[in-house]
MDAnalysis code that builds the backbone (N, CA, C; Angstrom):
import MDAnalysis as mda
import numpy as np

u = mda.Universe.empty(555, n_residues=185, atom_resindex=np.repeat(np.arange(185), 3), trajectory=True)
u.add_TopologyAttr("name", ["N", "CA", "C"] * 185)
u.add_TopologyAttr("resid", np.arange(1, 186))
u.add_TopologyAttr("resname", ["MET", "ASN", "LEU", "LYS", "THR", "LYS", "LYS", "GLN", "LEU", "ALA", "ALA", "LYS", "THR", "LEU", "GLY", "VAL", "GLY", "LYS", "ARG", "ARG", "ILE", "ILE", "PHE", "ASN", "GLN", "ASP", "ASN", "LEU", "ALA", "ASP", "ILE", "LYS", "GLU", "ALA", "ILE", "THR", "LYS", "GLN", "ASP", "ILE", "LYS", "THR", "LEU", "TYR", "ASP", "GLU", "GLY", "MET", "ILE", "LEU", "ILE", "LYS", "PRO", "VAL", "LYS", "GLY", "ARG", "LYS", "LYS", "ILE", "MET", "LYS", "ARG", "LYS", "THR", "LYS", "LYS", "GLY", "PRO", "GLY", "LYS", "ILE", "LYS", "LEU", "LYS", "ILE", "ASN", "ASN", "ARG", "LYS", "GLN", "GLU", "TYR", "VAL", "LYS", "LEU", "THR", "ARG", "LYS", "LEU", "ARG", "LYS", "TYR", "LEU", "LYS", "GLU", "LEU", "LYS", "ASN", "ARG", "GLY", "ASP", "VAL", "ASP", "ARG", "GLU", "LEU", "TYR", "TYR", "ASN", "LEU", "ARG", "THR", "LYS", "ILE", "LYS", "MET", "ARG", "THR", "PHE", "LYS", "SER", "ARG", "ALA", "GLN", "PHE", "LYS", "GLU", "TYR", "ILE", "ASP", "ASN", "LEU", "ASP", "LYS", "ASP", "LYS", "ILE", "SER", "SER", "ILE", "LYS", "GLU", "LYS", "LYS", "SER", "ILE", "LYS", "GLN", "ILE", "ASP", "PRO", "LYS", "ASN", "LYS", "GLU", "ILE", "LYS", "SER", "LYS", "THR", "LYS", "ARG", "GLN", "PHE", "SER", "ASP", "SER", "LYS", "LYS", "SER", "GLU", "HIS", "THR", "ILE", "PHE", "LYS", "ALA", "LYS", "LYS", "SER", "LYS", "ASN", "SER", "LYS"])
u.atoms.positions = np.array([
    [31.821, 47.313, 34.629],
    [31.668, 46.793, 35.905],
    [31.478, 45.170, 35.828],
    [32.199, 44.373, 36.645],
    [31.976, 43.005, 36.546],
    [31.024, 42.579, 37.733],
    [29.811, 42.113, 37.416],
    [28.880, 41.733, 38.510],
    [28.574, 40.143, 38.448],
    [29.488, 39.472, 38.007],
    [29.444, 37.981, 37.832],
    [29.109, 37.197, 39.211],
    [29.973, 37.623, 40.179],
    [29.682, 37.122, 41.496],
    [28.355, 37.476, 42.118],
    [27.914, 38.715, 41.747],
    [26.620, 39.159, 42.252],
    [25.464, 38.344, 41.629],
    [25.694, 38.084, 40.319],
    [24.798, 37.252, 39.600],
    [24.602, 35.692, 40.185],
    [25.820, 35.172, 40.545],
    [25.816, 33.873, 41.196],
    [25.088, 33.930, 42.413],
    [25.375, 34.886, 43.282],
    [24.746, 35.015, 44.634],
    [23.230, 35.202, 44.515],
    [22.714, 36.038, 43.469],
    [21.326, 36.193, 43.251],
    [20.642, 34.889, 42.812],
    [21.380, 34.114, 41.849],
    [20.918, 32.836, 41.471],
    [20.604, 31.800, 42.575],
    [21.685, 31.807, 43.593],
    [21.544, 30.940, 44.634],
    [20.360, 31.326, 45.654],
    [20.255, 32.571, 45.900],
    [19.240, 33.017, 46.931],
    [17.942, 32.977, 46.253],
    [17.658, 33.278, 45.055],
    [16.330, 33.156, 44.461],
    [15.997, 31.910, 43.895],
    [17.008, 30.948, 43.793],
    [16.784, 29.594, 43.312],
    [16.397, 29.665, 41.854],
    [17.079, 30.321, 41.044],
    [16.907, 30.430, 39.560],
    [18.364, 30.294, 38.918],
    [18.494, 29.991, 37.589],
    [19.657, 29.947, 36.846],
    [20.212, 31.271, 36.729],
    [21.539, 31.269, 36.491],
    [22.235, 32.625, 36.249],
    [21.736, 33.421, 34.919],
    [21.288, 32.693, 34.034],
    [20.992, 33.247, 32.705],
    [19.589, 33.952, 32.904],
    [18.814, 33.604, 33.797],
    [17.531, 34.199, 33.911],
    [17.456, 35.506, 34.671],
    [18.676, 35.978, 35.532],
    [18.740, 37.100, 36.276],
    [19.000, 38.296, 35.524],
    [18.352, 39.414, 35.723],
    [18.520, 40.666, 34.918],
    [18.800, 41.645, 35.943],
    [19.834, 42.498, 35.893],
    [19.907, 43.739, 36.778],
    [19.523, 44.899, 36.032],
    [18.742, 45.703, 36.800],
    [18.397, 47.102, 36.312],
    [19.595, 47.998, 36.087],
    [19.693, 48.432, 35.002],
    [20.928, 49.313, 34.663],
    [21.004, 50.584, 35.426],
    [19.875, 51.159, 35.801],
    [19.887, 52.454, 36.542],
    [20.454, 52.249, 38.090],
    [20.304, 51.023, 38.671],
    [20.661, 50.803, 39.939],
    [21.845, 49.924, 40.156],
    [22.882, 49.926, 39.256],
    [24.027, 48.986, 39.298],
    [24.866, 49.282, 40.545],
    [24.875, 50.533, 40.993],
    [25.834, 50.892, 42.202],
    [25.214, 50.296, 43.376],
    [23.899, 50.257, 43.567],
    [23.269, 49.617, 44.768],
    [23.431, 48.034, 44.744],
    [23.371, 47.505, 43.493],
    [23.598, 46.108, 43.337],
    [25.003, 45.766, 43.702],
    [25.968, 46.505, 43.360],
    [27.400, 46.283, 43.593],
    [27.591, 46.370, 45.075],
    [26.844, 46.996, 45.873],
    [27.156, 47.033, 47.362],
    [26.506, 45.880, 48.098],
    [25.613, 45.276, 47.432],
    [24.936, 44.083, 48.119],
    [25.968, 42.978, 48.283],
    [26.073, 42.622, 49.641],
    [26.983, 41.500, 49.942],
    [26.338, 40.201, 50.446],
    [25.184, 40.319, 51.200],
    [24.532, 39.209, 51.771],
    [23.338, 38.815, 50.925],
    [22.769, 37.660, 51.392],
    [21.563, 37.123, 50.704],
    [20.419, 38.048, 50.971],
    [20.452, 38.555, 52.184],
    [19.240, 39.451, 52.606],
    [19.248, 40.705, 51.720],
    [20.438, 41.149, 51.505],
    [20.487, 42.403, 50.533],
    [19.912, 42.038, 49.100],
    [20.256, 40.903, 48.737],
    [19.766, 40.526, 47.337],
    [18.232, 40.401, 47.307],
    [17.728, 39.815, 48.419],
    [16.223, 39.673, 48.439],
    [15.538, 40.938, 48.569],
    [16.058, 41.920, 49.242],
    [15.491, 43.350, 49.282],
    [15.460, 43.959, 48.037],
    [16.595, 43.778, 47.292],
    [16.757, 44.413, 45.943],
    [15.819, 43.771, 44.880],
    [15.516, 42.439, 45.121],
    [14.466, 41.791, 44.212],
    [13.116, 42.384, 44.563],
    [12.783, 42.560, 45.845],
    [11.484, 43.002, 46.239],
    [11.293, 44.533, 45.799],
    [12.305, 45.285, 45.716],
    [12.220, 46.675, 45.244],
    [12.282, 46.598, 43.648],
    [12.592, 45.607, 43.047],
    [12.510, 45.608, 41.472],
    [13.711, 45.975, 40.880],
    [14.955, 46.066, 41.649],
    [16.155, 46.352, 41.000],
    [16.737, 45.002, 40.333],
    [16.341, 43.830, 40.816],
    [16.833, 42.735, 40.260],
    [15.492, 41.986, 39.637],
    [15.508, 41.609, 38.362],
    [14.484, 40.896, 37.759],
    [14.734, 39.459, 37.288],
    [13.697, 38.678, 37.199],
    [13.847, 37.321, 36.758],
    [13.133, 37.133, 35.335],
    [13.962, 36.666, 34.311],
    [13.357, 36.329, 32.978],
    [12.271, 35.134, 33.239],
    [11.143, 35.247, 32.374],
    [10.315, 34.049, 32.377],
    [11.016, 32.884, 31.645],
    [10.513, 31.751, 31.947],
    [11.005, 30.500, 31.428],
    [10.677, 30.394, 29.985],
    [11.662, 29.997, 29.207],
    [11.423, 29.760, 27.846],
    [10.943, 28.401, 27.573],
    [10.239, 28.278, 26.522],
    [9.693, 26.890, 26.158],
    [8.212, 26.963, 25.832],
    [7.635, 25.762, 25.606],
    [6.325, 25.548, 25.248],
    [5.386, 25.794, 26.485],
    [4.343, 26.544, 26.340],
    [3.295, 26.544, 27.509],
    [2.518, 25.317, 27.616],
    [2.269, 25.045, 28.822],
    [1.457, 23.777, 29.126],
    [0.162, 23.808, 28.548],
    [-0.443, 24.935, 28.405],
    [-1.880, 25.123, 28.052],
    [-1.992, 24.643, 26.428],
    [-0.876, 24.965, 25.666],
    [-0.932, 24.525, 24.064],
    [-0.567, 23.062, 24.179],
    [-1.316, 22.477, 23.215],
    [-1.034, 21.031, 23.058],
    [0.106, 20.891, 21.930],
    [0.965, 20.050, 22.247],
    [2.153, 19.825, 21.166],
    [1.529, 19.017, 20.030],
    [1.944, 19.452, 18.787],
    [1.469, 18.755, 17.634],
    [2.285, 17.548, 17.453],
    [1.571, 16.389, 17.345],
    [2.263, 14.956, 17.226],
    [2.676, 14.924, 15.808],
    [3.875, 14.277, 15.658],
    [4.419, 13.985, 14.353],
    [4.424, 12.503, 14.084],
    [4.194, 12.143, 12.891],
    [4.071, 10.726, 12.597],
    [5.391, 10.285, 12.013],
    [6.236, 9.895, 12.831],
    [7.613, 9.567, 12.480],
    [7.556, 7.948, 12.237],
    [8.725, 7.378, 11.942],
    [8.730, 5.851, 11.730],
    [8.499, 5.100, 13.080],
    [8.827, 5.626, 14.283],
    [8.642, 4.980, 15.385],
    [7.130, 5.046, 16.020],
    [6.413, 6.019, 15.359],
    [4.899, 6.212, 15.691],
    [4.019, 5.350, 14.971],
    [4.407, 4.870, 13.761],
    [3.509, 4.172, 12.830],
    [3.325, 2.673, 13.512],
    [2.075, 2.384, 13.504],
    [1.721, 1.142, 14.044],
    [0.951, 0.258, 12.935],
    [1.688, -0.828, 12.554],
    [1.071, -1.723, 11.529],
    [0.620, -3.047, 12.284],
    [-0.083, -3.732, 11.514],
    [-0.520, -5.120, 11.978],
    [0.700, -6.009, 12.078],
    [0.930, -6.599, 13.197],
    [2.163, -7.506, 13.324],
    [1.793, -8.819, 12.931],
    [2.782, -9.486, 12.331],
    [2.600, -10.895, 12.007],
    [2.718, -11.747, 13.275],
    [1.744, -12.600, 13.597],
    [1.787, -13.372, 14.855],
    [2.219, -14.858, 14.525],
    [3.078, -15.011, 13.598],
    [3.510, -16.421, 13.250],
    [4.176, -17.087, 14.421],
    [5.107, -16.418, 15.160],
    [5.865, -16.981, 16.202],
    [4.931, -17.417, 17.181],
    [3.941, -16.534, 17.566],
    [2.966, -16.788, 18.768],
    [2.196, -18.127, 18.342],
    [1.830, -18.190, 17.119],
    [0.975, -19.266, 16.620],
    [1.865, -20.643, 16.740],
    [3.173, -20.509, 16.238],
    [4.100, -21.699, 16.318],
    [4.279, -22.027, 17.738],
    [4.501, -21.151, 18.642],
    [4.663, -21.586, 20.080],
    [3.426, -22.373, 20.622],
    [2.347, -21.782, 20.429],
    [1.055, -22.347, 20.917],
    [0.845, -23.760, 20.358],
    [1.122, -23.945, 19.070],
    [0.929, -25.288, 18.408],
    [1.945, -26.291, 18.981],
    [3.192, -25.857, 19.015],
    [4.290, -26.855, 19.445],
    [3.928, -27.245, 20.853],
    [3.538, -26.417, 21.711],
    [3.374, -26.690, 23.109],
    [2.101, -27.735, 23.198],
    [1.017, -27.386, 22.441],
    [-0.040, -28.280, 22.442],
    [0.340, -29.761, 21.945],
    [1.094, -29.753, 20.747],
    [1.425, -31.191, 20.268],
    [2.455, -31.760, 21.227],
    [3.397, -31.087, 21.804],
    [4.380, -31.812, 22.626],
    [3.573, -32.237, 24.041],
    [2.588, -31.715, 24.423],
    [2.022, -32.082, 25.678],
    [1.162, -33.264, 25.185],
    [0.503, -33.372, 24.074],
    [-0.230, -34.620, 23.571],
    [0.772, -35.714, 23.502],
    [1.866, -35.482, 22.716],
    [2.968, -36.537, 22.553],
    [3.458, -37.072, 24.018],
    [3.611, -36.114, 24.904],
    [4.069, -36.613, 26.208],
    [3.018, -37.598, 26.920],
    [1.708, -37.196, 26.711],
    [0.697, -38.075, 27.226],
    [0.677, -39.467, 26.614],
    [0.944, -39.507, 25.315],
    [1.101, -40.692, 24.513],
    [2.258, -41.481, 25.049],
    [3.332, -40.923, 25.329],
    [4.588, -41.607, 25.892],
    [4.299, -42.131, 27.278],
    [3.703, -41.362, 28.161],
    [3.326, -41.790, 29.431],
    [2.331, -43.000, 29.493],
    [1.422, -42.963, 28.564],
    [0.511, -44.098, 28.433],
    [1.204, -45.370, 27.913],
    [2.310, -45.193, 27.161],
    [2.930, -46.299, 26.527],
    [2.745, -46.574, 25.171],
    [1.902, -45.698, 24.471],
    [1.602, -45.891, 23.126],
    [2.877, -45.577, 22.185],
    [3.752, -44.801, 22.520],
    [4.890, -44.399, 21.780],
    [6.165, -44.773, 22.454],
    [7.058, -45.420, 21.666],
    [8.399, -45.731, 22.271],
    [9.294, -44.584, 22.246],
    [10.462, -44.839, 22.874],
    [11.452, -43.587, 22.931],
    [11.870, -43.123, 21.552],
    [12.278, -44.058, 20.711],
    [12.746, -43.616, 19.396],
    [11.702, -42.838, 18.584],
    [10.464, -43.304, 18.609],
    [9.356, -42.705, 17.865],
    [9.063, -41.443, 18.481],
    [9.126, -41.282, 19.830],
    [8.939, -40.046, 20.592],
    [9.736, -38.855, 20.107],
    [11.060, -39.312, 19.973],
    [12.077, -38.238, 19.536],
    [11.907, -37.894, 18.100],
    [11.602, -38.923, 17.293],
    [11.304, -38.680, 15.859],
    [10.096, -37.694, 15.628],
    [9.119, -37.926, 16.413],
    [7.902, -37.063, 16.350],
    [8.186, -35.641, 16.855],
    [8.940, -35.658, 17.873],
    [9.422, -34.223, 18.482],
    [10.133, -33.367, 17.493],
    [10.963, -34.073, 16.712],
    [11.713, -33.335, 15.643],
    [10.724, -32.834, 14.549],
    [9.802, -33.760, 14.206],
    [8.842, -33.347, 13.160],
    [7.949, -32.176, 13.629],
    [7.618, -32.168, 14.980],
    [6.785, -31.001, 15.481],
    [7.698, -29.836, 15.408],
    [8.970, -29.853, 15.710],
    [9.848, -28.726, 15.566],
    [9.903, -28.082, 14.255],
    [9.945, -29.207, 13.230],
    [10.032, -28.709, 11.832],
    [8.751, -28.223, 11.291],
    [7.673, -28.232, 12.104],
    [6.377, -27.645, 11.782],
    [5.694, -28.422, 10.665],
    [5.752, -29.849, 10.745],
    [5.205, -30.635, 9.638],
    [3.657, -30.750, 9.881],
    [3.301, -30.669, 11.222],
    [1.886, -30.620, 11.453],
    [1.263, -29.283, 11.565],
    [0.037, -29.102, 11.047],
    [-0.581, -27.826, 11.150],
    [-1.658, -27.813, 12.231],
    [-2.039, -28.989, 12.792],
    [-3.091, -28.989, 13.842],
    [-2.840, -30.290, 14.745],
    [-3.520, -30.260, 15.696],
    [-3.517, -31.563, 16.570],
    [-4.262, -32.712, 15.887],
    [-5.268, -32.435, 15.169],
    [-6.010, -33.326, 14.504],
    [-5.101, -34.045, 13.372],
    [-4.407, -33.245, 12.705],
    [-3.476, -33.744, 11.703],
    [-2.412, -34.613, 12.320],
    [-1.965, -34.318, 13.516],
    [-0.987, -35.036, 14.287],
    [-1.457, -36.413, 14.626],
    [-2.811, -36.494, 15.168],
    [-3.423, -37.745, 15.533],
    [-3.542, -38.701, 14.315],
    [-3.964, -37.904, 13.183],
    [-4.076, -38.775, 11.915],
    [-2.806, -39.446, 11.513],
    [-1.755, -38.626, 11.646],
    [-0.349, -39.194, 11.249],
    [-0.025, -40.321, 12.223],
    [-0.224, -40.128, 13.487],
    [0.142, -41.228, 14.382],
    [-0.650, -42.545, 14.135],
    [-2.084, -42.374, 13.734],
    [-2.809, -43.462, 13.405],
    [-2.411, -44.232, 12.171],
    [-1.841, -43.422, 11.120],
    [-1.409, -44.072, 9.929],
    [0.037, -44.618, 9.985],
    [0.758, -44.386, 11.094],
    [2.042, -44.869, 11.225],
    [1.857, -46.413, 11.191],
    [2.989, -47.061, 11.116],
    [3.092, -48.589, 11.042],
    [2.319, -49.039, 12.270],
    [1.116, -49.659, 12.075],
    [0.440, -50.236, 13.121],
    [1.187, -51.436, 13.814],
    [2.005, -52.175, 12.877],
    [2.722, -53.180, 13.508],
    [3.708, -52.698, 14.481],
    [4.445, -51.521, 14.225],
    [5.413, -51.017, 15.106],
    [4.883, -50.669, 16.399],
    [3.758, -50.021, 16.478],
    [3.070, -49.614, 17.697],
    [2.584, -50.963, 18.401],
    [2.028, -51.858, 17.638],
    [1.472, -53.014, 18.305],
    [2.781, -53.882, 18.852],
    [3.893, -53.964, 18.115],
    [4.970, -54.631, 18.605],
    [5.498, -54.074, 19.941],
    [5.428, -52.757, 20.064],
    [5.866, -52.086, 21.233],
    [4.989, -52.588, 22.397],
    [3.781, -52.504, 22.166],
    [2.788, -52.916, 23.219],
    [2.963, -54.371, 23.547],
    [3.251, -55.155, 22.694],
    [3.573, -56.672, 22.909],
    [4.778, -56.751, 23.800],
    [5.774, -55.987, 23.505],
    [7.072, -56.087, 24.211],
    [6.798, -55.701, 25.698],
    [6.050, -54.696, 25.812],
    [5.801, -54.188, 27.183],
    [4.892, -55.248, 27.933],
    [3.982, -55.850, 27.273],
    [3.062, -56.871, 27.999],
    [3.991, -58.025, 28.295],
    [4.996, -58.406, 27.507],
    [5.858, -59.669, 27.706],
    [6.794, -59.243, 28.950],
    [7.251, -58.097, 28.946],
    [8.097, -57.693, 30.071],
    [7.311, -57.695, 31.529],
    [6.078, -57.374, 31.409],
    [5.284, -57.478, 32.595],
    [4.905, -58.734, 33.012],
    [4.624, -59.735, 32.025],
    [4.132, -61.104, 32.437],
    [5.337, -62.070, 32.567],
    [6.388, -61.955, 31.746],
    [7.455, -62.949, 31.640],
    [8.407, -62.934, 32.896],
    [8.413, -64.010, 33.693],
    [9.329, -64.096, 34.859],
    [10.674, -64.265, 34.465],
    [10.878, -64.808, 33.233],
    [12.285, -65.142, 32.769],
    [13.044, -63.890, 32.515],
    [12.327, -62.760, 32.378],
    [13.027, -61.419, 32.051],
    [14.073, -61.123, 33.120],
    [13.684, -61.313, 34.302],
    [14.554, -61.027, 35.351],
    [15.791, -61.981, 35.380],
    [15.568, -63.201, 35.073],
    [16.766, -64.150, 34.965],
    [17.612, -63.687, 33.848],
    [17.128, -63.326, 32.770],
    [17.983, -62.923, 31.710],
    [18.961, -61.603, 32.082],
    [18.296, -60.710, 32.787],
    [19.048, -59.559, 33.306],
    [20.179, -59.960, 34.267],
    [19.784, -60.935, 35.066],
    [20.743, -61.335, 36.123],
    [21.919, -61.992, 35.458],
    [21.600, -62.781, 34.322],
    [22.693, -63.599, 33.566],
    [23.646, -62.587, 32.874],
    [22.944, -61.596, 32.372],
    [23.868, -60.516, 31.672],
    [24.781, -59.876, 32.642],
    [24.302, -59.616, 33.793],
    [25.143, -58.979, 34.776],
    [26.230, -59.882, 35.139],
    [26.077, -61.231, 35.411],
    [27.053, -62.165, 35.797],
    [28.065, -62.355, 34.570],
    [27.604, -62.370, 33.305],
    [28.523, -62.554, 32.152],
    [29.461, -61.130, 32.101],
    [28.840, -60.151, 32.413],
    [29.654, -58.851, 32.367],
    [30.727, -58.895, 33.422],
    [30.328, -59.222, 34.632],
    [31.281, -59.242, 35.772],
    [32.353, -60.295, 35.552],
    [32.074, -61.580, 34.954],
    [32.972, -62.563, 34.724],
    [33.953, -61.951, 33.640],
    [33.471, -61.276, 32.531],
    [34.358, -60.746, 31.482],
    [35.366, -59.815, 32.137],
    [34.869, -58.944, 33.036],
    [35.732, -58.000, 33.659],
    [36.926, -58.625, 34.512],
    [36.514, -59.795, 35.166],
    [37.503, -60.454, 35.922],
    [38.622, -61.015, 35.151],
    [38.149, -61.649, 33.911],
    [39.000, -62.321, 32.991],
    [40.090, -61.229, 32.396],
    [39.463, -60.052, 32.082],
    [40.370, -58.995, 31.514],
    [41.306, -58.538, 32.527],
    [40.919, -58.499, 33.767],
    [41.780, -58.110, 34.869],
    [42.866, -59.036, 35.097],
    [42.643, -60.283, 34.989],
    [43.707, -61.343, 35.173],
    [44.641, -61.366, 34.020],
    [44.244, -61.133, 32.785],
    [45.106, -61.015, 31.574],
    [46.008, -59.753, 31.821],
    [45.391, -58.653, 32.255],
    [46.149, -57.433, 32.427],
    [47.328, -57.641, 33.342],
    [47.100, -58.307, 34.523],
    [48.015, -58.628, 35.521],
    [49.144, -59.508, 34.962],
    [48.840, -60.567, 34.208],
    [49.795, -61.483, 33.685],
    [50.721, -60.661, 32.752],
    [50.149, -59.830, 31.906],
    [50.975, -59.058, 30.988],
    [51.968, -58.135, 31.796],
    [51.380, -57.525, 32.761],
    [52.267, -56.731, 33.698],
    [53.525, -57.400, 34.252],
    [53.121, -58.653, 34.856],
    [54.240, -59.409, 35.423],
    [55.242, -59.840, 34.412],
    [54.785, -60.219, 33.233],
    [55.893, -60.491, 32.172],
    [56.691, -59.300, 31.750],
    [56.083, -58.120, 31.686],
    [56.962, -56.998, 31.433],
    [57.860, -56.617, 32.481],
    [57.590, -56.774, 33.749],
    [58.432, -56.410, 34.833],
    [59.673, -57.382, 34.916],
    [59.510, -58.547, 34.517],
    [60.619, -59.518, 34.480],
    [61.564, -59.125, 33.433],
])
């Protein structure tokens, strides 16, 4: 007897998988006559259709944990975090120096590359390095800035260079026109 369709109907009505349904071998004729869901429910209540218990681990029993490669926890090397903290600290200090005017643009970028290369191990060492730099270079930078602020001729120099640049452009333009007119003839 093929009771495949009856198993499917029982699985749907009882809300269980097909593999868990067992038919009582003594009452197969009654099961074969069952057509509706209500018939299946009554057969289940009478004990002609049984449901297997769920296979697997009981929730009461605790699972034994295995120590695999993913479970081992070792001390992690924090070199990258230390590097990030130090570089942020040094770059912030260097930016303060630049804003104050103690460091010029060229020196600023030079020091940034040294920070990136991890030549300084602390902020104190970085300060010491800056102090030991060419004092003349830093003082000359400060002098240049003070001259720019005081010297009124500085504006005149800038305006002259602009005029010279515009004059040279005009002369280039006239030369280009002359060449063009010769070629067209």
